[in-house]
N, C-alpha and C positions, 0 to 999 in steps of 0.2 A: 455457506462458501468455506466450509473446511476441505473439502478435496482441493480447493484451488488453492489454501494457504499451502497446504501439503506439498504440489506441486511445486511451487515457489520456493520453497525451504528445500527440497529435493534439487531443485537446478542451481540454487545456491551452494548448498553443499556438494554438487561437482565440477560447478562453473560450467553449467550448459545452457547455451543460449534460449532465450525465448521465442515469439514470434511477432513481438513486440516491434520488428520491422515491417509487419506484414499488415501494420495497422493502416486503415484508412481513415481521411479526415472525413464529416459528416457531409451528406449532400445538400446543396442549396438550391430550395426547386420552388415550384407557385404556391406548393400547401404551405411553406413557410412562410411565406410573405402574406396568405390570406392571415393564417393564424396571428403574426404580429400585428395586421391591420385591425383585426379582434379583437386583440387582447388593449391598443391601444384606442378604442372605439370610447366616445365620448357617455357611453350608458354605464361603464366600468370607473368612472370616474367619483361618483358619490357613492356615501355608505347604504342609502336606501335601496339601491337600485344593486346594490352588490348582493346586497343582503336577501332581496327577493331571488336572485337569479343562484344564489349558494343555497336558496331554501329549495326551489327547484328541478335542481342539478338533483339535490337529496331526495325530493319524491320520484324523479324520474328510477335513479339506482335503486330506488327501495321497491318502483313498480318494475322494474327488467328484475329485481332478483327474486322478486315472488311467484313468476308465471312459471306456468308448469308447461314441459312439455313431454312428449314421446322419446323414448331413447333416441330413435333414428334421428329426431329431429332436435335434439340437443346435441347429438355429437355434430350434427349440420352446423348448427349456431355456432358450437365451440371451436370448430372447425376454420370457420367462415373468420372469426373473429382474431385467433393465432395468424394467419396468414395476414390477415390487417396489421398486426403487430410487425410482423416480421418484413413487411414491406415498408414500416413509419420508421422503425429504427436504424433507418439508414438516414434519414435525413435531420439536421438540426435543428436547434431552438428551444427553447424551455417548453412552449406552446404543445407542441411533437412529444418532448418530458411526460407532460399533463397528459394527455391523450391516452399514452401508455400507461402511465398509473391509473387512470379511471379504467381503462380494460383490466386490468390486472382487478379492480378492486371490484367491479363489476364479475370477472370469475369467482372470484375469494368470497363477496357476499353470500353466492351462488350455492356455492360450494356448502359454507356454513349454516347458509338457512335450509338446505338437504339434509346437511349430516342432523341436524336441532329436530325438524319437521318429521322426517322419512324413516331415518336408519338408526335412531334410537329405539332401544327396546323400553317394552312397556312399564310405568313406573312402580309397579308391583311387584317387577322383577328384581332378585337377589343381585344384578349386575349394573341396574338402570343408575345409579349412581358413580362405579364407575365408569361406566361409558359416560358421562356427564362430564365427570373429570378430564375423559382424554379429548372431549369437543372445546371445552373450555381450557382445554392447552393449545388445542389448534387456532382457536380464537385469539390465546394471547401472543401467538407468532404473527399474526396477520395483523394485529395491532400494533407490535412491535416493527415490523417491515413496514408499515404504512407509513407510521412517525419517522421513520429512514429514510423512508420515499418523498416523505413534505420536508425532511431537514434538509435531505441534499436537493433539492429541486427551489427551496426558498430559503437557505442559511441565514445563520444566526446573526444577529447585530449585536456585537460583544462591546461592555466596557473595558476600560482603561483597568491593565491588573498591575496593581503595585509589586515592585519587584521586593527580595529579604531586605533588611534593616541593614545586616551585615552587610559589607560591602565586599570583601573578600569571598562572598558567591555569587556574583554577579559573575555574568559570560564575559568572555574575554571577546573583543569585536575589530574586526579589519576595517577601515572607513577605506572605498576606494572612490576616488574622487576623478573622472572622465575630463579629461583636456583636452581632447580632441576638438577642433572648431575653437578654441578658447587662446586669449592672449597672457603673456606672462602673470601680468599683472592681477587676472581674474583668480588663475589660478593661486597664484600668492595668497589672496583675500578667502577663495576656500578652503584653505590650508590653516590660515588664520583663525577661521568660524570653525573648522573642526577641531581646532588644540582648545579652544574655550567649552566644550561640548561638557555637559553635568555626567561625567562618566570617569573614574580611574583613572588617572593618566597610564599607568604600570599596565592596565589590562586595555589599553586602546593604540592602534596603529595605525597609521596613516601610510596609503599608499596614492602614487598618481601613475594614473593609466595615460596612454599614448597611442596613437596609431603610427606614429615615427619620431625619431630620435628627436630632441631637441637640447641642444646645450644650458640653453637659457632656464627651463624648468629641471636638467638636471641639477644645476647649482642651488636651487631654491631647495633643492632636496636634501634634508643633512640628514645625521646617521639615527634620525627618530623616524625617518620619511623615508620612504623607497620609491622608485623609479623606475615601471613595465613601460618598454617599449623597445621592438626591436632596433637591433644596432644598425641594419643596412636595411633601406627600401622600406617601404608603409604594409601596415597589415589592417586588416577591419577590427571594428569595435569587438565584437565577438569573441575574433582570436584572440587580440591581446585578454578581454575577460576571460575568458577560457582557459589560457598560458596560466592565470593567477591564480582560479579556482581549482588547475588542477593539481597543486603545492598546496601542501600542510599547512595550514594557518588556525587562524581564531576560530570559536564556535559560531560566531555571525560574523556577517559579513556584511556592511551598508553598501550599496553605488548608489553614488548621487552627481548629478551634474554640476561643472564648477560656477555654472551661473546659478544655480537654487540657493538661497538665503534661507539659511538653516537657524533655528532658534534652538538655543543650547538645552532645552527642556525634552525637545519631544523624543529623542534616543530611550531612558527609561521607560517612556511609552509601547514602543516598538517592543524593546526585549522583554516587558513583563508578557509580552502574549504568548513569546515564544518560553520560556518559563511554564506557564500555565497548562500549552498544549506542545507535547511531546510529538506531536504527527503533523505539527505546521511549519509547511518548507518555505513559503513565500509569504513576503507583505509587503505591497508596493501600489503606489498612488495610480489612481487610473491612466496619467498621461504619461506614465514612465515608458523608457523604451521597452523594457524589459515585461510588462505590466501584458495579461492574455487581452484579446480581442473583447471592446465590451457590447453587449447587446441595446436594444433599443431600450428597454427600460431600464438597465445599468447605466447609460448614456443620460438620461432623463434625470435618472435620482442622484447622480454626480455634477449635474449642471447647475454651474453660477457658487459650488464649493468655495471656502475663505481659506484651504488649505495652502500654508504658504512655501511649502518643500515637496519637492518631486523626489523619490527616494523611494529605491527598492532595499530590503533587508531579506537573505536567506540565512537559512541555519545550514552550514558548511556538510553536517555528518548528513543532510539527503543527499548530496552530490557523493559521498563516499563509496568505495567497493567497484569502480567503473571506472574506466579509461572515456575521459571526458570528449577526447579529440576524436575517437568513434562516435559520437552520440551526436545521431542525424539530425536530431529537433534543436540542436543546437547551432543547426546553420543560421538563423536570424533569431532575431532579442526575444519577440515572443514565443520561441521555443521551448526558451527553459522554464515556462509555467507548464506547460506539456509536459516537459522531460520529470519533474515533480511529481505532478499528478500520475505518472505513470509508473511511478515507486512510491503511490499510495502513501503521497504528503496531500497537505490540504495547502491551498492557495487564496490568498486573503485579500479583498483592497483595503486601505485606512486612508481615511477621510476626515476632516472635521466637522462637525457634530451642526450642519446647514440641513435645513429642514427642504424634502423635496420638494417640488410644486405642486406634487398630489394632495399632500397635508396642508398646501396653502389655501386650498381650495374649500379646504374641512375646519379652517380656522385657526389649525395647529401654528403656531407662532414661536421660535425661538430664534435667538441671538447667534450668530456665528463662534463655534466653540475658541478657545485656543488649542494651538498644537497639544498642550497639555493632556486634553481634555476629548483627543481624536478618538473616535471609535470605530471599530471595526468590522468591516463584513465579509464575508465568505460569499466568492462569486455567484450572482444572482440573487442578490437582498429580496428583504420587503420592501415594498412601496408606500407603506401606510402604518399610519397610528395604528389602526384594527389589526392587521396581519402582523406587526411585529407584535403588539400582547397576545397574538394568538401564538407566533413561533415561541414567546417565552412560556406560555402554559403548556403549549406541546415538548419543551423542552425537559421542564419540571416531571412531566407526562412520564417522560421517558426515561427519566432517570428513576421515577417509584419502581416502573414495571421492571428496568433491569436488574434494581434490587431484589425482585422476586425472582430471577429467572431460575432460580435451581430445581422448585417444585413442578413446572413445564417438564422441564427437561427428564428429570425422574420419571412423570408420567409418560413419556414420551420411550424410553428406555424400560420401563418395565410392563407397559400394555400388553406386547405381544406372549411375552412368557403368561401372563394372569391369564391368555385367554387362551393357551395352548396347555398350560398345566392344571390349573383349577376351572377348565370350561367354562368359563364367563363369558358370553356373548356381550362384546362393543360395538359390533355395527350389525345391523340386521338389516343386509342388502344381498347383494350378487355384485361378481368381480366387475361385469362388464357394467354397471350401473355406478359400481364408485371409480371406475377408471373415466367414465362419460365425466364426471364431476371435478375428479382431482387432478386429473393430467393438465386441463386446462387452467384449472389453479396454478400447478406447479410452475410451469411452463411459461404462465404471466409475469411470474413472479422471478424468473430467474431474468427475462429479458427486460426487464425493469433493473433490477441489481447491479448487471453486467452493465448496464447504458451509464447508471448512476457512478459506478465505481470507476469507469475508461475514460478518458479526453476523447479518446479516439476509437473507431469502430473496429471491430474485425469483420472479416471476412465471415459469412456464413459455416461456410467449410472449415475455416480454420477454428474457431469457436465449437464447433460440433468437435472436431477432433483432440481440441485441448483440452473439452470438458470429461467427454470420452478416456481419454490418460488420465486425465487427474481421479477418476473414480477407478479405473486400473489398478493405480497404483498402490489403492488403499487395501488391494488382496498383498501384494509382496511385502507392504508394510507389515501390515496384521503378524503377515509368517515370520519376519526380521524382530516385530516386540515379542513375538513368544520366543523364540529363540535368546534373544540378549537376557531375556527376563530369567528363565532356566537355567543360564552361565550367571545370571547374577546371584540366582538361588542360592546355585553351587556353590559360590564362594563364600554367602553367606553360611554355610553348613562347612565349610574348608577356612579359615580364617587367613591359614596361612598361604593361600592361593589369590588371595582378595585385591585385586590391583582396581583404581578408577571410582567411580561411581558407580554407587547403586540405583538403578530405580527408586526404590523404597526412600532413598536421598532427595531424588528431585521431583518425587511426587509422593501424593499419599494415595497408597494401593486398597484401604479399607472399602471407600464406597466403591470403586471399580470393582473389588473381588466379586462384592455380592451383587453388582447388574451382569457382570462376565458371567457368574454362576448360575444367575436365575435364566440370562438369554440362552444360555447351553443348555438349559434343562428345559425348556420351550424350543429348543431344536430339536430335541431326543424323542420329547412328548409329542411335537408336530411329524416328525418322519414315523412314528407308530401311526400315529391315527392316519396319515394318506394311504397308508396300508389297509385301512377297513375301513375306512369311513365312505359311503357313497358320492356319485359324482359334484351334486351341488355344495353340499360340504368342504368335498374335498379342494374344489378352488378355494375357498376364503381359510381352509389349513394352508396350503399352499402359500399363501399372500404372508398369511402369519409364521411361515416357516420364513419366507424371504426377508422379512422383518429384521427376526429375530436375528439372519445373517448380518443382513445390513449393520444392525445396533451392534456386534462386535465388531466390525471394521471400523465403522465412527469412533467406538471405544479405543482400540486398540492404537488409532490414526490421532487422537487426543491425545493418549498418553505418549505416543514417540513426539508429537508435538513440544508437550510441555516441556519432556526430558531432552531433548536438543534445545530448545530455547533454553533453560536452568544448563545446562552445560556450556553455551555460548556464553551466556551473563559471569559464570564463572571463570571459564577460560580468559576473556577479556581483563576480566579480574586480576587474576593472577599475571597475565603476561605485561602489566600495567607497572610493575613492579622487575625491573631489571640490572644488575648492575653495574656500576660505571666506576670511572674514576676522571677526577677534576682535577686538568695541569692550569696553576696559577698563573698569573704572569711573572711572577719572580723565579719560576721554575717549580716551584713546590708542587706535589701530588697529593691529591687526597681519596679514599677512598670513600664510594658512597652508593646511594641508590635512589633511581628513579620513582616517583609516586604515581607520575599518568603520564605514562606512555601509553600511544604516542603522540600527544600533546607538541605543536610546536611552542607550547609557553610551557616548557621541562621545567616541571618542578623535582629537585632533587631534596635526598635528607642525609644531611652530613653526620657526621660521628661526632661534633663539637663545634660550638658559635664559632660561624668567623665570620669579621666586617668586610666586605667586598662594596664601594660602591656602584652606586646603578650606572651602567655604560662602562664598566669595566670588559674587557674583551680578554678572553680565556677561553681554553679546550675543553669540549667533556667528549669521553672516549664510554660508549656501552659495547657490553658484551654480550654475547648468545652464539652459544652452541661452541664453543672455543675459540672466536672470532673477535678482535676487536674493529670499533667502527666509530673513529674519532670523527668531530663536527666541532666546526669553530662557532662559538656562540658570544653571550655578552648579557650581562647582568642585568636585569630587569629590578628587582628587590630582593631581602634578602634580611629574614627574622630569624633571630636564633641559628640554631641547627637547619632551618630551612632554607631553602635557595632556588628563584624563580629565575632560569632562564630564557632569553630569546636567541633561533638560531639564525645562523647567519643565511641570506637569499643564497650564497651559493650551495651551501650544505644542504639545503629543503630537498632536489632530486635524491642526493643520496639515503637521506633522512625517511625519503618516502617508499626506494626500495629495500631499506632495511624495516619500515614498517609491513610490507606486505610479506617480505620473508617471517618476522614475526608470530604474525597473525594468520601465516598459513595453517590449512590443516591436514596433520600427516596421517599416516596409515595406523595410528591406535587412538583415533577419533572412534569415539562407543557409535557401533551399528543402531542406532536407534530407526533410521531409515533406510530403504533400500538401496542397492547398491547400483552403480555406474549405468549398467545394461537393464536396469528394471523394466523399461519402458517397452524392451522385446519379448516378445511370445516364449520364444526359445532362447535357453544361453547361449553363447557365443562357441561352447563345444559342439555343440550340436546345429546351429544355424549353418558355421563354414563348412561342414562336409556337405550339408544339401546343399548351399548355395554353388560349391565346386562340382559337384555331381549335376546340379539342374545346368549348370553353363555348358559342361562339355557336352549333356544330350541336346542342348539347343544349340551348340554349335554342328555338333553330328546332321542335325536334320535340316540345320542352315546349309550346308554344304554338302545335302545328301546326293544332289548331281555330278558332284567334282567326286565324290566317292565314287561314283556307280561309275562313272566313265575309266576311273584309272581300273576297276576289277573286270570291265569290258577287254575282251582280246584286241582290239582295235584299240582303247586307251594303253593298254599295256606297249602294241608296239609302235604307237606312236612317242610314248616315255622312252623308248628302248633308241630311238632315231635320235630325239632330244638329244639323250644321254652322248650318243656318238658321236652329234656333231659340237 
């Protein structure tokens, strides 16, 4: 998925829109209902029957993988299965996902079996062990992708994760209490429960959300509690929530209803999962309005649970960088989960440790857990104890395999140069037979990975165009990386001209230089062989040359992504410190600097210790590019020369504008990624004259009859008559 990651970074660099607006929901059909009914059948409820069915499926997979077909029969069967996968990808449901995974496993196992049995050289050949190493690397990646597919289809159940012992490192939290449809007494009780949560009070901020203004609720909200409601008229729940999420605020946002009975110990359990997984965007109880729709299996899993609180907790950073008012998926409450998944964040359910009905049939018993021992279920969790044990085993195996990922990747990048330079045969076959087995394996893998990575489906034409664009961007990226590396090398040779980070500071170039030189040598050796080799050998040699070229493009893209990410981290770290001035209540001003810009709980470092009581109002002025930006704030806490401020609600809009200005990327941004018009085949300097010339020619031939009538004698006489009139 490196080309897709490169495409995403390139669009983020130039603020270009993507095709997320063209995404379509998965279809519902009779096949989905049949699959759900089959999955809910009584035969799958006991572990002996599940074991027998699993063994039968594995035996059928082994039988289908070892059947020998002629070349035209292999092409026919592979094409038919690809068509079936393209049709099924349009339908929703985990059962359809499992069918797609099964089709991919069938194609992959057939490919690996053919590679092992028919394409490896004889064991006494000098290149046998190198060819076997290449096959082992392919099997490694198939196993790793299979673990990813199983992990995404049946996400893991996770136990509670403890927070750091030092509460100074705990994240700040905004608690949004929904007051719509509740009386003032209920809202007041909810505020009292929120103030007693087991959380540092200086890092806990309370907000009351309502769909219309009510004076009795405004009176309940003190200086430490904010009241959000439209001044006139009514608004929807999501409109009020979106208005708050658009403002800068705490790291975590808790959305809870006023009628919910909150235990004081459940908040640390939720926050621990966010600290452990930076890609976790939303944790919600299954019945919360922001929760995604539950499948039948998930509804049965959470039936009868004893979780006493209905709450949703989201990471505010997951919604940063975009205007939420333009997000079409926020039109309804459940669309928030889809928006986060579209941004590659995980969505999870949280529930108490109640026992599912399937486990009760197998004799497993457990008491309902307290909220402090609640467990996390990513979407579509495993339903039985056996499957949960298998999920933990697969996770351990996945972690072990990922620690060994360097060697298989090294084999892939070095294999074509070994074949072309040393003339060691790695795959004893022809191009057409290789394509008949390899292409189905790759296409099915792409279909499965695309389905698991996207909450909505893309139209087939859009997905093909996105894939081609992502692959095409590898070429200008490689050119840009070569140009930037040359410029950085020139700066290293001339220290007086050096400015900005070099590629060696962002990434270790040693291993990359060896792989680049090896693939360049293979490219040159293969080019010479193509001129003199016979036709059968020329096809395989050409494939090796293409492989070397693709390796060079992937190496350049990897270097560009790593350097761009390193520069973004360094840029954000440097922008966190801005010069500031603090105006105290009695008129004195103090020069200082920010520590964590653009956080709303702004941290300041003062030149000397200052004692200010919490809640003291003051004004802080930030300086950027010779301009001053004053903001009203109040003191949250102060220790020595460090001061923590909370900006006033009326200053949040201006503060968000300053954040966008400070974090914008200027013209001096390093050119690791291609330019804004890199997706165009021709540069603008050539494309515009061609378009203008083509438009003029098209206009002339479109109005050819009019021009011909003007050139004829009758047309000229009619024109003179019209002029005289």
